[in-house]
C-alpha positions in Angstrom: 10.1 -87.7 -52.6 9.1 -84.4 -51.1 9.5 -81.2 -53.2 12.6 -79.5 -51.9 11.1 -76.0 -52.3 8.1 -77.0 -50.2 10.2 -78.5 -47.4 12.7 -75.5 -47.2 10.1 -72.8 -47.6 7.8 -71.4 -44.8 4.9 -69.0 -45.1 4.2 -67.0 -42.0 2.8 -63.6 -40.9 5.0 -60.7 -41.6 6.8 -59.5 -38.4 8.1 -56.0 -37.8 11.7 -57.3 -38.3 10.7 -58.3 -41.8 9.8 -54.8 -43.0 13.2 -53.9 -44.3 13.6 -57.1 -46.3 10.1 -56.8 -47.6 10.9 -53.2 -48.8 14.0 -54.5 -50.6 12.0 -57.3 -52.2 9.4 -54.9 -53.5 11.9 -52.5 -54.8 13.6 -55.4 -56.7 10.4 -57.0 -58.0 8.7 -53.9 -59.5 10.0 -51.3 -62.0 9.2 -48.4 -59.6 9.0 -47.8 -55.9 5.2 -47.4 -56.1 4.4 -50.8 -54.5 6.9 -50.3 -51.7 5.3 -46.9 -51.0 1.8 -48.5 -51.2 2.7 -51.1 -48.6 4.1 -48.5 -46.2 1.0 -46.3 -46.5 -1.3 -49.2 -46.0 0.6 -50.2 -42.9 0.6 -46.6 -41.6 -3.2 -46.2 -42.3 -4.0 -49.4 -40.5 -5.4 -50.9 -43.7 -3.0 -53.9 -43.9 -5.2 -56.9 -42.9 -3.3 -60.0 -44.0 0.5 -59.7 -44.6 2.5 -62.8 -45.2 6.2 -63.5 -46.1 7.8 -66.6 -47.7 11.0 -67.4 -46.0 13.7 -69.7 -47.3 17.0 -70.2 -45.4 16.0 -67.3 -43.1 15.7 -64.9 -46.1 12.4 -63.2 -47.2 11.9 -64.5 -50.8 8.2 -63.6 -51.2 5.5 -61.4 -49.9 1.7 -60.8 -50.2 -0.5 -58.2 -48.7 -4.3 -58.2 -48.5 -5.7 -54.8 -47.4 -9.1 -53.7 -46.3 -11.5 -52.5 -49.0 -13.9 -49.6 -48.1 -16.5 -51.3 -50.2 -17.7 -53.9 -50.3 -17.6 -54.1 -46.5 -15.6 -57.0 -45.0 -13.7 -57.6 -48.3 -10.0 -57.4 -49.1 -7.8 -56.3 -51.9 -4.8 -58.5 -52.9 -1.9 -56.3 -53.7 1.0 -56.6 -54.0 2.3 -60.1 -54.6 6.1 -60.3 -55.1 8.6 -63.1 -55.3 12.4 -62.6 -55.6 13.5 -62.9 -59.2 15.7 -65.9 -58.6 12.9 -67.8 -56.8 10.1 -67.3 -59.4 8.3 -70.2 -61.1 8.7 -72.4 -58.1 5.2 -72.1 -56.6 6.1 -69.5 -54.0 3.6 -66.9 -55.2 0.9 -69.5 -55.4 1.6 -70.6 -51.8 1.5 -67.0 -50.6 -1.9 -66.4 -52.3 -3.4 -69.7 -51.1 -2.1 -69.0 -47.5 -3.5 -65.5 -47.6 -6.9 -66.6 -48.8 -7.0 -69.3 -46.2 -6.2 -66.8 -43.5 -8.8 -64.3 -44.8 -11.5 -67.0 -44.7 -10.4 -68.0 -41.1 -10.7 -64.4 -40.1 -14.3 -64.2 -41.6 -13.6 -61.8 -44.5 -16.3 -62.2 -47.1 -14.2 -62.1 -50.3 -11.2 -60.5 -52.1 -10.5 -58.6 -55.3 -7.4 -58.4 -57.3 -6.2 -56.3 -60.2 -3.8 -58.7 -61.9 -2.9 -61.0 -64.7 -6.1 -62.7 -66.0 -4.0 -65.8 -66.9 -2.7 -66.2 -63.3 -5.3 -65.4 -60.7 -8.2 -67.6 -61.9 -6.4 -70.6 -60.6 -7.3 -69.4 -57.1 -10.9 -68.8 -58.0 -10.8 -65.1 -59.0 -13.2 -64.3 -61.8 -14.0 -61.0 -63.6 -17.7 -61.9 -63.6 -17.7 -61.8 -59.8 -17.2 -58.0 -59.8 -18.8 -57.2 -63.2 -21.1 -54.3 -62.9 -19.4 -52.9 -59.8 -18.0 -49.4 -60.3 -14.2 -49.2 -59.9 -11.4 -47.0 -61.2 -9.7 -50.3 -62.1 -12.7 -51.8 -64.0 -11.6 -54.0 -66.8 -10.6 -57.6 -67.5 -7.8 -57.5 -65.0 -10.1 -56.7 -62.1 -11.3 -60.0 -60.6 -13.2 -61.0 -57.5 -13.4 -64.1 -55.3 -16.5 -64.5 -53.0 -15.9 -66.8 -50.1 -19.7 -67.6 -50.0 -22.4 -67.2 -52.7 -23.2 -63.5 -53.0 -20.8 -62.4 -50.3 -18.9 -60.0 -52.6 -21.5 -57.7 -54.0 -22.4 -54.0 -54.0 -22.5 -51.1 -56.3 -18.8 -50.3 -56.2 -15.3 -51.5 -55.2 -13.5 -48.9 -53.2 -9.9 -49.5 -52.3 -8.1 -48.1 -49.2 -7.0 -44.4 -49.7 -3.4 -45.5 -50.2 -4.2 -46.8 -53.6 -5.0 -43.3 -54.9 -1.2 -42.6 -54.8 -0.5 -45.1 -57.5 
């Protein structure tokens, strides 16, 4: 029997009509409005590269954004990832991340970094050792990288889009 969540859920690129629902989702998913503001600024600055929504019964129940990094070139930062509270622990976040990574590969991005839960993101291939030694204001065990090809995510530093300085 097919998983009912998988059959009722669709993952698709964010459309302009989704922005209000995405904003409400982000405001409900995080303790402050920082992530909602980050997304708005990344959009305004043209740094949003891969932006996907999870839709169930015509409602946005999840969201992920991958934005352009300044360094290393041709790499992305995954942030934020959000799933509506009543839809968590059903694989929606995982499907969003997997779909975003697939799209990034298809669009010839070289890799991605995430500042996130070290118990969650390794399931997608993110590893701290991939970015070890690269300078970043977010350096630490929660900063992880995923190279899409051997050595494709390298350099002296990780530099996020300017919008991240407002966090």
